[in-house]
Every structure is written in structure tokens, then in C-alpha cells.
TORLOVO-908377 format. One record per residue (C-alpha): residue number from 1; chain; x, y, z. Coordinates in steps of 0.1 Angstrom, whole numbers, plus 5000, padded with zeros to 4 digits. Example, Ala and Ser with C-alpha at 12.3 -4.5 7.8 and 13.67 -1.06 7.14 Angstrom:
// residues 2
@resi:1 chain:A x:5123 y:4955 z:5078;
@resi:2 chain:A x:5137 y:4989 z:5071;
// end
This chain:
// residues 97
@resi:1 chain:A x:7866 y:5981 z:7433;
@resi:2 chain:A x:7838 y:5957 z:7441;
@resi:3 chain:A x:7811 y:5983 z:7438;
@resi:4 chain:A x:7822 y:5993 z:7402;
@resi:5 chain:A x:7824 y:5956 z:7392;
@resi:6 chain:A x:7789 y:5950 z:7407;
@resi:7 chain:A x:7775 y:5979 z:7387;
@resi:8 chain:A x:7790 y:5967 z:7355;
@resi:9 chain:A x:7775 y:5932 z:7362;
@resi:10 chain:A x:7741 y:5949 z:7369;
@resi:11 chain:A x:7743 y:5968 z:7336;
@resi:12 chain:A x:7752 y:5936 z:7318;
@resi:13 chain:A x:7720 y:5920 z:7332;
@resi:14 chain:A x:7735 y:5897 z:7357;
@resi:15 chain:A x:7712 y:5887 z:7385;
@resi:16 chain:A x:7738 y:5877 z:7412;
@resi:17 chain:A x:7758 y:5908 z:7420;
@resi:18 chain:A x:7778 y:5918 z:7451;
@resi:19 chain:A x:7755 y:5939 z:7474;
@resi:20 chain:A x:7781 y:5965 z:7480;
@resi:21 chain:A x:7754 y:5991 z:7489;
@resi:22 chain:A x:7749 y:5973 z:7522;
@resi:23 chain:A x:7783 y:5986 z:7534;
@resi:24 chain:A x:7779 y:6017 z:7555;
@resi:25 chain:A x:7801 y:6039 z:7578;
@resi:26 chain:A x:7805 y:6032 z:7615;
@resi:27 chain:A x:7778 y:6058 z:7623;
@resi:28 chain:A x:7754 y:6046 z:7597;
@resi:29 chain:A x:7764 y:6071 z:7570;
@resi:30 chain:A x:7762 y:6062 z:7533;
@resi:31 chain:A x:7792 y:6063 z:7510;
@resi:32 chain:A x:7794 y:6091 z:7486;
@resi:33 chain:A x:7822 y:6074 z:7467;
@resi:34 chain:A x:7801 y:6045 z:7455;
@resi:35 chain:A x:7794 y:6045 z:7418;
@resi:36 chain:A x:7758 y:6058 z:7422;
@resi:37 chain:A x:7767 y:6081 z:7451;
@resi:38 chain:A x:7748 y:6083 z:7484;
@resi:39 chain:A x:7715 y:6088 z:7465;
@resi:40 chain:A x:7720 y:6056 z:7445;
@resi:41 chain:A x:7730 y:6037 z:7476;
@resi:42 chain:A x:7699 y:6051 z:7494;
@resi:43 chain:A x:7677 y:6039 z:7466;
@resi:44 chain:A x:7690 y:6004 z:7467;
@resi:45 chain:A x:7688 y:6002 z:7505;
@resi:46 chain:A x:7652 y:6016 z:7505;
@resi:47 chain:A x:7642 y:5990 z:7479;
@resi:48 chain:A x:7653 y:5964 z:7505;
@resi:49 chain:A x:7632 y:5981 z:7532;
@resi:50 chain:A x:7659 y:6001 z:7550;
@resi:51 chain:A x:7649 y:6036 z:7562;
@resi:52 chain:A x:7672 y:6065 z:7554;
@resi:53 chain:A x:7673 y:6101 z:7566;
@resi:54 chain:A x:7695 y:6131 z:7561;
@resi:55 chain:A x:7716 y:6144 z:7591;
@resi:56 chain:A x:7704 y:6179 z:7601;
@resi:57 chain:A x:7738 y:6196 z:7601;
@resi:58 chain:A x:7757 y:6179 z:7573;
@resi:59 chain:A x:7728 y:6167 z:7551;
@resi:60 chain:A x:7746 y:6134 z:7548;
@resi:61 chain:A x:7724 y:6104 z:7543;
@resi:62 chain:A x:7724 y:6078 z:7571;
@resi:63 chain:A x:7706 y:6045 z:7579;
@resi:64 chain:A x:7680 y:6049 z:7606;
@resi:65 chain:A x:7685 y:6025 z:7636;
@resi:66 chain:A x:7714 y:6008 z:7617;
@resi:67 chain:A x:7726 y:5993 z:7650;
@resi:68 chain:A x:7696 y:5970 z:7650;
@resi:69 chain:A x:7706 y:5956 z:7616;
@resi:70 chain:A x:7743 y:5949 z:7624;
@resi:71 chain:A x:7756 y:5914 z:7621;
@resi:72 chain:A x:7783 y:5904 z:7645;
@resi:73 chain:A x:7813 y:5890 z:7628;
@resi:74 chain:A x:7816 y:5862 z:7654;
@resi:75 chain:A x:7780 y:5852 z:7647;
@resi:76 chain:A x:7787 y:5851 z:7610;
@resi:77 chain:A x:7818 y:5830 z:7614;
@resi:78 chain:A x:7799 y:5806 z:7637;
@resi:79 chain:A x:7771 y:5802 z:7611;
@resi:80 chain:A x:7797 y:5797 z:7583;
@resi:81 chain:A x:7814 y:5770 z:7603;
@resi:82 chain:A x:7781 y:5752 z:7610;
@resi:83 chain:A x:7773 y:5752 z:7573;
@resi:84 chain:A x:7808 y:5739 z:7565;
@resi:85 chain:A x:7804 y:5710 z:7590;
@resi:86 chain:A x:7770 y:5702 z:7576;
@resi:87 chain:A x:7784 y:5701 z:7541;
@resi:88 chain:A x:7812 y:5678 z:7551;
@resi:89 chain:A x:7788 y:5655 z:7569;
@resi:90 chain:A x:7766 y:5654 z:7538;
@resi:91 chain:A x:7796 y:5645 z:7516;
@resi:92 chain:A x:7806 y:5617 z:7540;
@resi:93 chain:A x:7770 y:5603 z:7540;
@resi:94 chain:A x:7768 y:5604 z:7502;
@resi:95 chain:A x:7802 y:5588 z:7498;
@resi:96 chain:A x:7794 y:5559 z:7522;
@resi:97 chain:A x:7760 y:5552 z:7507;
// end
């Protein structure tokens, strides 16, 4: 699992680890199955400025206003394609000159 590998990398002192803690449920709920549990996920998110609260009935931790922080997959794909085109153009320019 990516989350377990990321935690192993973190313990090994690696700086560039997969930010698995940013993955939340469709209603903003945190994942109790992550290596550090919901509390650990909440700590990592709060360190990045994300606000967390406990649901009144279940007590589960959720991201406040998570809808405002969502990234549309179509937007992400568009930006990745733009970056790819820019890189190809850069390689062509460097190859020609």
C-alpha cells in the first residue's frame, strides 16, 4: 500500500514521500485504515492548513469545506498535457540550437 511505503520512507528520513494523507472519502471523511489512523491523517492535514472536525453522530473526523479544495480530474489532465507540450517544445528548441 502506498501509505505504508510512504511512512517507511518518512521513518528512513526521505524528504520526498507520497502525500497519501491528502486522500479523503467522498464526504470528506478521513481514513481510519491509514498507518497512523484518522488522528495521524488529521495531524498531517492540519500541518498543511486543512481544518478538521469530528462529526456529531459518529465522531468520525472530516475535512471542513473539503469541496472547496477538490481538484477536478479534467483540470489536472489539462495542466499535465500543457506541461508535457512545454517540455517537448523545450527539448526541440535545445536540440535545434
